[in-house]
N, C-alpha and C positions, 0 to 999 in steps of 0.2 A: 594497242597491243591487240592481235590476232588471239581468238580463243585457241587455235592450234600453239601458237609462241607460247601463250601462259602456260597451257599445258606442259611444253616440253621445259620450260624454266621452271617450274614447279617440281618437275620429276628429277631434273639435275640436282635439286635442292633435299631432292627425298621427302617432299611434301605433296600432299593430296588437297585439292580443292576442298574436299569434305572435310579433311583435318584442320583448315583455315577457317571453314565455317562453324565448325564445333567449338573452337578457340574463341571466336567472336561471340558466339552465343553464351558461350560460359562466362566469359568477362561481363558482356551487358548483362548477363542474369544476376550476377553476382553485386553488379553497380544498383541494379533496379531495385534488388531484394534489399540493399541498407537503407531505402527509403520506407519509413514504416507506412507511409502513405499511399504505396501503390500494392494492391491485392496481387497474390501469387497467380490468380487467374488472369488478370491483365498482363503480367509479366510474360506467362506464356503465350498469350495473344500477340504482344509486343515482339516476341521475339521469333514469330512465324508456325507457333505449334499450332496444331488445328485441335489438339484437346488438352486440358491442363494435365490429364494423366501421363498423357507422352512427354510433359516438358518435367514433370515429376519423376519420370524414370531416368531421363537425360540428365536432371539435377543429381539425383542418386548417383548415377555412373561418374558423373564430374568430380563430384565432392565426396561422396560416402555418406552423405547427410540429406535430409528432407529439406525443402525450402523452409517449412515452418522451423524447422531446428535451426537452421542457418539464420534465420529471423529471429529467432531467440536469442542468440548468443550477442554478446556484447559487440557492437561494430561488426557483426558478421565475421568472428574471429575463426570460422573454420577453414581448414587449409584446401585449396584446389588443387586438382592433380592435374 
């Protein structure tokens, strides 16, 4: 599929590539943070954030919680937006 065709297809669905990327990053963050062996800074790097602070801001925007508070809850029981 060409870039243009993908853009048109997403536009027809009312979705942007940025929205898809944010959803994928959020879902992966939640999955990685459920593993107590994976440090938050490593999750930030795995998801392509240049700095852990950028990941913290994004995570708070996605969930309303910090990564640490998510890790502290049983099985990461915070609700994702």
